[in-house]
FIKOL-756290 format. One record per residue: x, y, z of N, C-alpha, C in turn. Coordinates in pm, whole numbers, padded with zeros to 5 digits, always signed. Each point is the difference from the previous one (the first is absolute). Example, Ala and Ser with C-alpha at 12.3 -4.5 7.8 and 13.67 -1.06 7.14 Angstrom:
+01319-00569+00780-00089+00119+00000+00090+00120+00000 -00035+00105-00072+00082+00119+00006-00077+00109+00073 
REM end
This chain:
-17333-02621+07427+00023-00065-00129+00134-00070+00003 +00007-00120-00054+00126-00075-00001+00101+00069-00089 +00126-00015+00034+00107+00060-00078+00002-00060-00140 +00035+00083-00098+00013-00047-00137+00112-00102-00006 -00030-00125-00042+00104-00103-00002+00115+00031-00093 -00019+00094-00090+00107+00035-00090+00090+00110+00052 -00035+00059+00116+00077+00111+00055+00107-00053+00093 +00124+00044-00018+00108-00043+00087+00071+00123+00053 +00044-00004+00124+00065+00112+00064+00148-00029+00020 +00081+00107+00006+00145-00017+00002+00052-00062+00128 -00076+00005+00110+00052-00052+00125-00078-00120+00049 -00070-00066-00088-00061-00129+00035+00106-00107-00013 -00002-00099+00089+00103-00104-00007-00056-00132-00046 +00079-00068-00081-00020-00141-00028+00134-00066+00028 +00002-00132+00005+00122-00069+00039+00046-00086-00116 +00109+00041-00066+00050-00075-00115+00152-00001+00002 +00057-00077-00091+00146-00005-00012+00046+00099-00106 -00011+00127+00027+00045+00101-00092-00108+00040-00097 +00035+00067-00112-00097+00051-00096-00085-00111-00058 -00122+00037-00037-00089-00097-00061+00060-00045-00133 -00027-00124-00033+00053-00054-00124-00112-00066-00078 +00029-00021-00128-00100-00068-00082-00100+00099-00057 -00079-00046-00095-00098+00086-00064-00128+00005+00080 -00079+00105-00022-00127+00014+00068-00101-00101-00053 -00092-00038+00087-00108-00087-00045-00094+00080-00088 -00079-00066-00081-00096+00072-00084-00091+00091+00082 -00048-00049+00113-00092+00081+00080+00067+00123+00055 +00124-00014+00049+00071+00114+00057+00030+00103-00107 +00045-00048-00115+00032+00092-00109-00123+00073-00047 -00111-00071-00013-00123+00063-00047-00049+00103+00098 +00003-00034+00128-00048+00092+00102+00082+00127+00002 +00133-00014-00023+00087+00117+00001-00032+00093-00116 -00064-00050-00102-00036+00083-00115-00147+00043+00006 -00062-00024+00117-00140+00035+00019-00091-00068-00100 +00039-00122-00044-00085-00077-00088-00084-00094+00085 -00056-00103-00062-00080-00097+00074+00084-00056+00115 -00040+00022+00126+00086-00035+00114+00030-00148+00014 -00088-00087-00051+00020-00143+00015+00052-00068-00126 +00049+00081-00094+00048-00055-00127+00106-00106+00024 -00018-00117-00063+00098-00107+00010-00023-00097+00115 -00095+00029+00089-00021-00086+00115-00097-00114-00030 +00031-00117+00057-00089-00115-00009-00062-00021+00137 -00132-00007+00005-00071-00002+00128-00101-00115+00004 -00008-00067+00115-00101-00103+00024-00101+00057+00099 -00129-00017-00030-00106+00051+00086-00086-00116+00049 -00007-00017+00132-00085-00103+00060-00108+00067+00083 -00126-00027-00032-00112+00058+00075-00119-00094-00012 -00074-00015+00110-00113-00093-00002-00120+00054-00077 -00004+00131-00021-00113+00064-00069+00039+00026-00145 -00069-00064-00093+00037+00011-00141-00011+00143-00051 -00099+00074+00050-00016+00139-00044+00116+00088+00043 +00037-00009+00127+00113+00080+00049+00131-00047-00060 +00011-00130-00024+00121-00053-00060+00020+00056-00141 -00106+00003-00076+00010+00052-00136+00024+00151+00001 -00065+00069+00095+00021+00145+00011+00147+00030+00030 +00058-00074+00093+00141+00021+00036+00089-00027-00120 -00025-00109-00070+00082-00035-00116-00009+00109-00108 -00122+00049-00024-00018+00104-00101+00074+00128+00038 -00006+00037+00129+00072+00120+00045+00150-00016-00016 +00051-00118+00031+00144-00024-00014+00042+00013-00147 -00081-00055-00089+00031+00012-00143-00010+00146-00044 -00099+00071+00052-00018+00141-00035+00123+00082+00040 +00062-00039+00111+00119+00072+00046+00129-00060-00054 -00012-00085-00101+00118-00040-00076+00057-00137+00027 -00060-00081+00088+00055-00132+00028+00012-00081-00129 +00113-00067-00017+00026-00076-00122-00085-00126-00006 -00016-00067+00113-00073-00126+00005-00072-00012+00134 -00126-00036-00002-00079-00018+00122-00076-00131-00010 +00014-00087+00100-00071-00126+00004-00087-00003+00125 -00124-00046-00016-00095-00005+00111-00016-00143+00052 -00023-00011+00130-00025-00131+00060-00085+00018+00125 -00055-00111+00051-00090+00013+00116+00025-00106+00107 +00114-00070-00007+00031-00095+00108+00150-00016+00012 +00043-00053+00114+00142-00003+00031+00081-00093-00090 -00057-00113-00039+00076-00092-00083+00028+00057-00138 -00105+00057-00060+00024+00061-00132+00092+00121+00012 -00011+00073+00109+00085+00115+00026+00148-00041-00006 +00033-00107+00072+00139-00045+00001+00038-00063-00134 -00094-00065-00065+00029-00059-00131+00035+00109-00100 -00078+00109+00002+00028+00112-00091+00137+00059+00029 +00033+00018+00127+00130+00058+00036+00116-00087-00050 -00025-00129-00015+00106-00091-00046+00013-00004-00152 -00093+00062-00072-00002-00015-00145+00105+00083-00071 +00047+00106+00064+00094+00086-00071+00141-00020+00053 +00092-00043-00085+00137-00025+00045+00066+00126+00053 +00092-00017+00093+00070+00115+00055+00078+00075-00107 +00041-00073-00104+00075+00065-00108-00083+00107-00067 -00133-00011+00012-00089+00100-00059-00046+00099+00106 +00073+00010+00109-00028+00093+00110-00112-00046+00091 -00065-00112-00033-00106-00050+00086-00117+00096+00009 -00083-00021+00102-00112+00091+00027+00049+00105+00098 -00020+00125-00036+00054+00108+00081-00080+00022+00129 -00133-00004-00012-00085+00028+00116-00119-00096-00001 -00041-00044+00119-00118-00087+00013-00092+00058+00107 -00127+00016-00033-00101+00052+00093-00082-00117+00054 -00012-00009+00132-00072-00110+00064-00112+00055+00087 -00121-00044-00027-00119+00042+00075-00001-00066+00137 -00006+00079+00104+00000-00052+00137-00116-00096+00024 -00112+00019-00067-00119-00084+00019+00020-00141-00053 +00103-00022-00081+00025-00134-00052+00058-00094+00106 +00045+00057+00112+00051-00080+00111-00047+00066+00129 -00107-00053+00058-00064+00064+00116+00080-00015+00128 +00079-00107+00010+00077-00023+00122+00128+00083-00003 +00020+00092+00098+00120+00086+00000+00130-00080-00001 +00002-00109+00076+00121-00082+00003+00027-00064-00135 -00106-00049-00062+00014-00061-00132+00042+00101-00105 -00052+00123+00011+00037+00105-00094+00148+00032+00010 +00050+00018+00122+00141+00032+00020+00089-00113-00053 -00039-00124+00029+00076-00115-00045+00004-00007-00153 -00115+00025-00063-00008-00008-00145+00086+00108-00066 -00013+00125+00048+00075+00110-00061+00150-00018+00022 +00039-00047+00116+00142-00023+00026+00055-00110-00089 -00082-00104-00022+00044-00108-00089+00016+00052-00143 -00092+00085-00044+00009+00057-00135+00123+00090-00012 +00023+00080+00101+00116+00090-00004+00130-00080-00007 +00003-00113+00071+00120-00084-00001+00019-00065-00137 -00109-00049-00060+00010-00068-00128+00023+00096-00115 -00054+00122+00012+00011+00098-00110+00064+00129+00054 +00130-00004+00029+00066+00115+00064+00005+00127-00084 -00019-00015-00130+00004+00118-00085-00134+00070-00014 -00104-00055+00058-00134+00056-00013-00038+00079+00125 -00058+00117-00020-00052+00080+00111-00146-00039+00023 -00037-00026+00124-00136-00041+00032-00075+00115+00068 -00120+00026-00052-00085+00107+00052-00128-00064+00053 -00034+00029+00124-00123-00052+00060-00114+00096-00029 -00109-00051-00057-00118+00083-00025-00106-00032+00103 -00073+00101+00042-00097-00017+00107-00115+00099-00018 -00112-00026+00066-00115+00090-00013+00029+00136+00060 +00077+00003+00110+00041+00127+00059+00135-00018+00067 +00080+00106-00001+00132-00006+00062-00016+00028+00150 -00007-00106+00077-00018+00009+00144+00126-00051+00070 +00002+00014+00132+00113-00053+00076+00012-00151-00018 -00116-00068+00000+00000-00145-00017+00058-00039-00136 -00040+00074-00103+00053-00028-00134+00149+00029-00007 +00043+00109+00064+00142+00036-00001+00084-00106+00070 -00051-00052+00111+00071-00106+00071+00009-00126-00087 -00109-00030-00072+00001-00116-00090+00106+00017-00109 +00009+00121-00053+00102+00027-00102+00139-00012+00058 +00017+00050+00121+00129-00006+00067+00043-00144+00022 -00090-00082+00053+00034-00140+00029+00027-00079-00127 -00067+00038-00109+00023-00067-00126+00114+00060-00081 +00063+00104+00058+00113+00068-00065-00038+00054-00138 -00124+00048-00012-00042+00064-00124+00071+00134-00013 +00031+00040-00123+00068+00127-00021-00092+00118+00023 -00128-00015-00036-00095+00110+00011-00138-00055+00030 -00092+00092+00032-00139-00035+00022-00085+00108-00067 -00111-00040-00063-00085+00095-00071-00144-00051+00002 -00095+00091-00007-00140-00041-00001-00037-00057-00136 -00093-00093+00000-00041-00067-00124-00074+00094-00093 -00054+00108+00053-00073+00098-00082+00079+00129-00018 +00130-00009+00009+00085+00119-00015-00014+00059-00139 +00023+00129-00009-00003+00066-00131+00117-00052-00084 -00010+00024-00130+00108-00044-00088+00133+00061+00037 -00001+00129+00035+00125+00069+00035+00060-00058+00127 -00085-00026+00101+00050-00056+00126+00051-00142-00021 -00072-00077-00079+00042-00138-00028+00135-00001-00071 +00012+00084-00104+00125+00004-00076+00117+00045+00089 -00025+00100+00084+00105+00050+00090+00045-00109+00097 -00096-00075+00054+00033-00106+00095+00079-00112-00067 -00044-00041-00118+00069-00108-00073+00142+00043-00037 +00014+00123-00047+00133+00048-00038+00092+00010+00121 -00056+00047+00112+00080+00012+00122+00046-00138+00049 -00090-00096-00005+00034-00137+00041+00110-00057-00089 -00014+00022-00130+00101-00049-00095+00136+00063+00028 +00003+00131+00019+00127+00069+00023+00064-00043+00132 -00084-00014+00103+00052-00042+00130+00062-00139-00008 -00069-00091-00069+00052-00137-00013+00129+00000-00081 +00004+00083-00104+00119+00009-00083+00117+00052+00083 -00026+00101+00081+00105+00056+00086+00047-00103+00101 -00096-00073+00060+00036-00100+00098+00093-00106-00059 -00028-00040-00123+00081-00106-00062+00137+00051-00041 +00015+00133-00015+00131+00055-00032+00089+00009+00123 -00062-00010+00119+00075+00019+00123+00069-00130+00043 +00085-00049-00086+00075-00123+00026+00144+00026-00039 +00093-00055+00073+00140+00016-00030+00037-00069-00131 +00117+00036-00051+00049-00066-00119+00022-00149+00026 +00034-00038+00126+00020-00140+00032-00129-00067+00046 -00114+00071-00014-00134-00052+00029-00029-00016+00148 +00089+00046+00087-00027-00006+00143-00083+00121+00040 -00090-00015+00096-00086+00114+00038+00078+00105+00077 -00049+00124-00008+00053+00106+00084-00034-00031+00145 +00079+00056+00090-00024-00017+00143-00007+00137+00067 -00097+00018+00085-00017+00127+00071-00011-00026+00150 +00067+00084+00079-00006-00006+00145-00064+00129+00050 -00106-00014+00079-00069+00116+00058+00018-00007+00151 +00063+00103+00057+00034-00001+00142-00090+00097+00076 -00055-00046+00111-00085+00085+00083+00034-00019+00147 -00024+00102+00079+00030-00007+00143-00101-00086+00075 -00127+00007-00041-00108-00065+00074-00090-00081-00093 -00074-00096+00053-00102-00068-00081-00096+00105-00056 -00030-00009-00125-00089+00085-00082+00070+00117-00068 +00126+00033+00037+00068+00112-00064+00019-00021-00150 +00047-00119-00038+00026-00027-00142-00129+00002-00080 -00107-00055+00057-00128-00004-00071-00057+00140-00020 +00013+00085+00101-00051+00136-00011+00079+00080-00104 +00132-00013+00004+00082+00080-00089+00014-00054-00140 -00003-00133-00014+00031-00057-00132-00082-00125-00031 -00115-00018+00065-00080-00120-00022-00043-00020-00144 -00038+00108-00066-00041-00011-00140+00116-00038-00090 +00116+00059+00025+00119-00031-00079+00043-00144+00023 -00007-00046+00124+00034-00139+00029-00090-00093-00081 -00130+00027+00003-00094-00087-00072+00027+00001-00149 +00023+00117-00056+00021+00007-00144+00128-00072-00041 +00104+00012+00081+00124-00069-00033-00017-00151+00010 -00070-00045+00103-00025-00145+00014-00078-00051-00120 -00101+00075-00042-00079-00040-00116+00085-00009-00127 +00107+00080-00003+00089-00001-00117+00106-00109+00009 -00004-00079+00107+00094-00110+00013+00121+00029+00087 +00002+00115+00066+00112+00033+00087-00007-00083+00128 +00116-00019+00062+00009-00058+00133+00014+00117+00099 -00098+00017+00086-00002+00114+00092+00010-00049+00144 +00090+00059+00075+00016-00031+00142-00028+00125+00081 -00080-00014+00104-00027+00109+00093+00076-00030+00130 +00087+00092+00041+00076-00012+00124-00058+00098+00102 -00056-00052+00107-00058+00083+00106+00089-00011+00123 +00042+00113+00053+00106+00002+00101-00048-00015+00144 -00130+00004+00025-00050-00017+00138-00134-00071-00004 -00049-00039+00119-00130-00066+00011-00112+00099+00027 +00032+00129+00007-00103+00102+00018-00068-00002+00135 +00076-00028+00108-00060-00015+00133-00062+00128+00053 +00052+00117-00041-00056+00126+00048-00140+00022-00055 -00027-00052-00119-00129+00023-00063-00104-00106+00029 +00033-00101+00081-00098-00104+00031+00067-00127+00047 -00080-00106+00011+00054-00128+00044+00097-00053-00105 +00127-00025+00037+00099-00041-00101-00033-00130-00071 -00059-00097+00072-00036-00126-00065-00107+00022-00107 -00096+00084+00033-00106+00030-00097+00057+00073-00120 +00089+00094+00024+00057+00076-00109+00088-00086-00091 +00071-00093+00059+00083-00092-00080-00089-00085-00089 -00110-00052+00053-00092-00081-00079-00059+00083-00114 -00038+00125+00030-00054+00089-00103+00104+00026-00109 +00125+00017+00042+00106+00029-00097+00018-00115-00099 +00001-00122+00052+00015-00116-00089-00116-00008-00099 -00122+00018+00048-00117-00010-00087+00000+00111-00105 +00035+00121+00042-00003+00114-00092+00102-00014-00111 +00123-00035+00036+00106-00014-00101-00031-00118-00092 -00051-00108+00055-00039-00114-00083-00108+00038-00100 -00092+00086+00042-00109+00040-00090+00051+00075-00122 +00116+00062+00012+00061+00072-00112+00088-00090-00084 +00024-00123+00047+00083-00093-00074+00147+00012+00031 +00034+00075+00104+00139+00021+00037+00040-00093+00115 +00128+00004+00036+00055-00079+00109+00038+00091+00115 -00038-00038+00122+00029+00083+00117+00122-00051+00076 +00089+00092+00035+00111-00027+00093-00021+00094+00118 -00002-00056+00120-00035+00078+00118+00115+00004+00100 +00042+00121+00036+00098+00020+00106-00074+00040+00129 +00073+00010+00111-00066+00027+00128+00066+00113+00077 +00041+00105-00071+00056+00117+00066-00111+00073+00078 +00035+00078+00102-00102+00064+00084-00078+00109-00071 -00131-00015-00002-00088+00100-00060+00011+00130+00080 +00020+00109-00072+00015+00130+00065+00144+00031+00036 +00086-00100-00008+00141+00021+00035+00093-00079-00088 -00033-00012-00128+00090-00071-00092+00133+00072-00001 +00107-00070+00036+00130+00068+00014+00056+00050-00133 +00053+00118+00007+00062+00061-00118+00149-00033+00006 +00029-00131-00017+00139-00042+00017+00033-00119-00091 +00119-00055+00022+00050-00105-00089-00082-00129+00012 -00064-00026+00115-00079-00121+00015-00116-00002-00100 -00067+00113-00014-00111+00009-00096+00052-00017-00142 +00113+00060-00029+00061-00014-00132+00029-00146-00030 +00058-00071+00097+00037-00139-00022-00122-00088-00027 -00109+00026+00072-00121-00082-00021-00055+00020-00141 +00000+00123-00046-00049+00027-00136+00098-00056-00102 +00128+00014+00028+00103-00047-00092-00009-00151-00023 -00032-00075+00105-00014-00146-00015-00111-00033-00100 -00110+00073+00008-00111-00025-00092+00037+00044-00142 +00069+00112-00012+00044+00047-00132+00091-00104-00064 +00091-00057+00076+00091-00101-00054-00073-00126-00043 -00106-00035+00073-00077-00121-00033-00093+00023-00120 -00067+00114-00001-00098+00028-00106+00067+00046-00129 +00110+00076+00013+00070+00056-00116-00096+00082-00087 -00061+00104+00057-00102+00076-00074+00058+00088-00109 -00079+00022-00103+00032+00098-00103-00052+00138+00039 -00105+00001+00081-00065+00123+00043-00024-00007+00150 +00026+00110+00070-00032+00010+00142-00088+00123+00023 -00109-00020+00074-00088+00109+00041+00000+00006+00152 -00002+00121+00056+00002+00016+00146-00064+00134+00034 -00018+00026+00129-00050+00129+00046+00089+00113-00052 -00054+00120+00000+00077+00119-00034+00068+00055+00126 +00110+00069-00020+00063+00070+00111-00087+00117+00045 -00084+00047-00092-00089+00113+00030-00126-00054+00068 +00015-00038+00126-00106-00067+00075+00011+00037+00148 -00113+00022+00065+00002+00041+00140+00021-00116+00097 -00015-00125-00047+00012-00115+00090+00145-00043+00012 +00051-00008+00123+00140-00032+00021+00035-00140-00051 -00091-00096+00012+00027-00135-00051+00016+00001-00152 -00084+00078-00067+00007+00007-00146+00135+00058-00045 +00044+00105+00069+00128+00061-00037+00117-00095+00027 -00007-00071+00113+00107-00094+00033+00008-00112-00103 -00115-00053-00040-00002-00108-00100+00046+00052-00135 -00037+00122-00035+00048+00060-00125+00152+00003-00002 +00061+00055+00105+00145+00017+00003+00072-00136-00001 -00056-00095+00073+00062-00133+00002-00010-00067-00136 -00111+00019-00069-00019-00062-00132+00091+00062-00104 +00021+00133+00009+00093+00065-00092+00137-00065+00008 +00043-00032+00120+00130-00063+00018-00003-00147-00042 -00102-00072+00045-00007-00144-00026-00018-00032-00148 -00067+00088-00073-00030-00023-00143+00088+00086-00090 +00118+00033+00048+00087+00091-00076+00040-00058-00136 -00007-00131-00017+00038-00059-00127-00116-00023-00094 -00122+00033+00044-00119-00022-00084-00013+00114-00100 -00032-00034-00123+00006+00098-00108-00115+00100-00001 -00116-00040+00053-00116+00091+00000-00054+00011+00141 -00011+00122+00046-00037+00025+00140-00096+00117+00002 -00118-00020+00064-00099+00107+00005-00074-00004+00134 -00065+00110+00033-00072+00014+00126-00149+00021-00024 -00081-00069+00078-00145+00015-00012-00053+00097+00106 -00122+00041-00019-00064+00097+00090-00076-00070+00112 +00028+00038+00124-00074-00049+00116-00097+00107+00046 -00102-00035+00078-00091+00102+00054+00073+00106+00082 +00115-00036+00056+00076+00094+00081+00106+00077-00079 -00001-00012-00131+00096+00073-00084-00025+00150+00015 +00107+00077-00005-00011+00145+00014-00026+00065-00136 -00020+00132+00003-00022+00073-00125+00127+00004-00084 +00112-00041+00058+00124-00004-00077+00012-00128-00084 -00093-00094+00019-00002-00118-00087-00018+00048-00143 +00096-00031-00086+00002+00058-00135+00007-00109-00106 -00113-00060-00036+00002-00107-00100+00041+00051-00137 +00080-00081-00067+00041+00034-00137-00028-00112-00098 -00062-00108+00049-00046-00109-00085-00132-00050+00055 -00083-00056-00090-00134-00039+00040-00034-00135-00062 -00033-00095+00085-00030-00135-00045-00149-00011-00031 -00036-00011-00125-00140-00008-00040-00065-00129+00048 -00126+00011+00042-00074-00115+00051-00130-00018-00076 -00040-00125-00016-00131-00032-00056-00101-00012+00114 -00126-00009-00035-00104-00015+00103+00026-00125+00084 +00041-00108-00066+00025-00124+00075+00118+00015+00096 +00098+00082-00037+00114+00024+00089-00043+00077+00124 -00083+00102-00021-00046+00078+00114-00090-00084+00091 -00087-00080-00060-00087-00085+00081+00084-00100+00081 +00106-00051-00059+00088-00092+00073+00066+00071+00117 +00041+00124-00022+00061+00079+00107-00100+00021+00113 -00122+00041-00033-00102+00024+00102-00033-00128+00076 -00007-00111-00073-00028-00128+00066+00109-00035+00099 +00125+00021-00038+00111-00032+00090-00002+00089+00124 -00038+00125-00018-00007+00092+00115-00115-00037+00092 -00113-00042-00058-00115-00045+00082+00040-00120+00086 +00093-00079-00051+00044-00118+00074+00063+00039+00133 +00059+00118+00004+00054+00051+00126-00115+00060+00082 -00093-00085+00039-00122+00048+00065+00025+00076+00129 +00103-00036+00075+00028+00071+00125+00037+00145-00024 +00047+00031-00121+00039+00138-00033-00107+00070-00083 -00054-00070-00099-00093+00061-00095-00126+00054+00069 -00038-00063+00112-00122+00042+00069+00018+00129+00080 +00124+00034+00031+00024+00113+00091+00080+00114-00061 +00059-00020-00117+00085+00101-00061-00074+00073-00112 -00022+00128+00017-00074+00077-00100+00073+00002-00134 +00133-00004+00003+00075+00006-00125-00007-00129-00082 -00066-00103+00056-00017-00125-00075-00139-00015-00059 -00078+00107+00000-00134-00006-00060+00011-00017-00151 -00089-00081-00053+00003-00027-00144-00008+00127-00083 -00090+00092+00038-00020+00119-00084+00127+00085-00006 +00073+00008+00110+00123+00078+00001+00109-00069-00083 +00016-00130+00018+00101-00073-00076-00029+00004-00149 -00127-00013-00036-00038+00004-00142+00023+00139-00058 -00039+00103+00076+00017+00137-00048+00148+00035-00017 +00082-00048+00093+00144+00025-00010+00058-00064-00125 -00036-00125-00024+00049-00070-00119-00051+00067-00128 -00122+00049+00005-00058+00068-00115+00076+00131-00028 +00034+00072+00106+00071+00127-00017+00135-00021-00068 +00077-00098+00049+00134-00019-00056-00004-00050-00144 -00114-00052-00044-00010-00052-00136+00011+00111-00104 -00011+00125+00042+00012+00111-00096+00136-00001-00070 +00098-00070+00057+00132-00008-00060+00019-00126-00083 -00105-00080-00018+00010-00125-00075-00113-00010-00100 -00002-00109-00075-00111-00026-00091-00102-00093+00063 +00023-00040+00126-00090-00090+00070-00102+00080+00082 -00101-00071+00051-00105+00066+00078+00045+00022+00144 +00096-00080+00049+00053+00015+00135+00153-00009-00006 +00065+00044+00107+00146-00009+00005+00048+00009+00144 +00122-00049+00022+00070+00018+00126+00126+00082-00025 +00028+00099+00086+00116+00087-00021+00127-00059+00060 +00112+00027-00064+00130-00049+00046+00106+00108-00014 +00091+00005+00096+00121+00081-00013+00109-00093-00054 +00035+00015-00125+00105-00082-00060+00134+00060+00041 +00079-00076+00075+00128+00050+00051+00119-00051-00078 -00012-00119-00057+00117-00056-00070-00046-00091-00112 +00068+00011-00111-00026-00090-00112+00129-00013-00079 +00040-00124-00029+00119-00023-00082-00014-00136-00067 +00062-00016-00114-00006-00129-00072-00141-00023-00053 -00082-00068+00079-00140-00017-00035-00069+00133+00019 -00089+00037-00087-00061+00132+00009-00148-00011+00032 -00051+00107+00061-00145+00016+00013-00036+00086-00119 -00058-00064-00099-00024+00066-00127-00095+00118+00015 +00034+00110-00064-00083+00119+00002-00076+00008-00130 -00134+00001+00008-00083+00015-00118-00011+00147-00033 +00009+00034-00125-00009+00140-00041-00126+00024-00080 -00035+00127-00014-00119+00037-00076+00029+00006-00148 +00123-00011-00037+00035+00017-00141-00030-00126-00079 
REM end
């Protein structure tokens, strides 16, 4: 069962500039009082089937939506979205039937265009069944959520509310000077960053962050280095991040000042607000060397945390958990599949294990999946802690 969208845990992390400010939205306030969960929300429903379209609209109204408009084609869909001025909060959530655009490329292009034109609206892809193909379509279109067209009222309301809250949170993750946050994720080998923090990378990119992945070697011990480099570029690009590649020796990354200097150059260029890297609690010598070098190179960065690698020891002690949506996890799995030379031979890269691991860590968040982090340093900018109170 999906986590209750209204439940928040004390050690879940979001990324903001200090305490939350401003008043709660009508939907958030209502949900906190266990009233109609969608109270105050304005929703647009697009579906090619008039019966299902009306059923969805009726369920949304039943669960408290303030205003629901139905449509059955893309032009009217966008026209409706333009009718409400931003001063009136615009349309909070829009549901788009996957069957209205049969071409996957056209669907992704259309949803991305809508997201760009209506940044305050959360888009939910509706489909006959939630399959891998549908999830990929949602991912490429940057939809906030995906739900079946025949979902129960409770499931529909939960999905719409979750999409609204996620979009609201994403839009809050902007500096006072309107510049995006920057995150640097450092890994010893191609695929390390994706395995440890692929979902977090995707979610931050979706929120408008600039994310750079720094990989310290070409991974020659694990396969053909040219193949691994090509896989690394494709995988990081699939997450929307930028790859910086060093060429230190795989299996023998030096634990010295040279490694520190290489990381330091990237830190100075990227100027990250957040740095993620391997944990010191790891059996792989390259991971430990990169951890120690990054601690030194990023000594001036205000937020510093460590992700979990397959080689992490039992001493890995996460104290913060980055919540992930289904689309974030699917993006992570897709990026890992891109490392075909590794995914085919490494048991720890099996989808079922990665999914189960993310599901387990979600017990500390309000999301269905999560990635664990050891938060080592935080100052100035804070990793906000949500409380149950």
